[in-house]
C-alpha positions as CSV (number, residue, x, y, z in Angstrom):
1,M,112.6,118.5,65.3
2,K,110.0,115.7,65.4
3,K,106.2,117.1,66.7
4,S,104.6,115.6,69.4
5,S,102.0,114.2,67.0
6,D,104.7,112.1,65.6
7,K,105.8,110.2,68.1
8,T,105.7,106.4,67.7
9,K,102.9,104.9,69.5
10,Y,103.1,101.9,71.2
11,C,100.3,98.7,72.4
12,P,99.9,98.9,76.4
13,T,99.5,95.4,76.3
14,C,102.3,93.7,74.2
15,G,104.8,96.7,73.4
16,S,103.9,96.6,69.5
17,T,104.3,99.2,67.1
18,D,101.4,97.9,64.5
19,I,98.6,99.7,66.1
20,F,96.5,101.8,64.4
21,W,93.4,104.0,64.7
22,A,90.1,101.6,64.5
23,S,87.8,102.5,61.8
24,G,84.5,101.7,60.6
25,L,81.9,103.5,63.1
26,P,82.2,106.9,64.7
27,Q,81.8,105.9,67.7
28,L,85.5,104.6,68.0
29,W,86.8,107.6,67.2
30,S,89.3,107.8,70.1
31,V,90.2,103.5,69.6
32,W,93.2,102.0,68.8
33,E,93.9,98.6,67.4
34,C,96.8,96.2,67.9
35,K,97.2,94.0,65.0
36,K,99.9,91.7,67.4
37,C,97.8,91.0,70.3
38,G,94.2,92.2,69.5
39,Y,94.3,95.3,72.3
40,R,91.5,98.0,71.6
41,G,91.2,100.8,73.7
42,A,91.8,104.4,74.2
43,L,95.2,104.5,75.6
44,V,98.2,104.2,73.8
45,L,102.2,105.0,75.4
46,E,104.7,107.1,73.4
47,D,107.5,105.8,75.9
48,G,109.8,103.9,74.3
49,E,111.5,102.5,77.2
50,L,107.8,101.8,78.5
51,G,107.2,99.8,75.1
52,A,110.3,97.9,74.8
53,K,109.8,97.0,78.6
54,L,106.6,95.8,77.9
55,K,107.4,93.8,74.4
56,E,109.9,91.6,76.7
57,E,107.1,90.7,79.2
58,W,104.4,90.1,76.1
59,K,107.0,87.4,74.9
60,K,107.8,85.8,78.0
61,N,104.0,85.2,78.5
62,P,101.8,85.9,75.4
63,N,98.9,84.3,77.6
64,K,98.4,87.4,80.2
């Protein structure tokens, strides 16, 4: 059984799993950054279905 902290994270903009904690200044401790679309923010998704839907939408229109 996986711990809740082991859940895959998805970008809320493009659905990518290539998302990581932004590093640098201590003020960024709660900021995530997506390498695919450049999203930066505190919100990430842990819902694989929603992540897949976002990924499909992003493929159709990446300039949203």
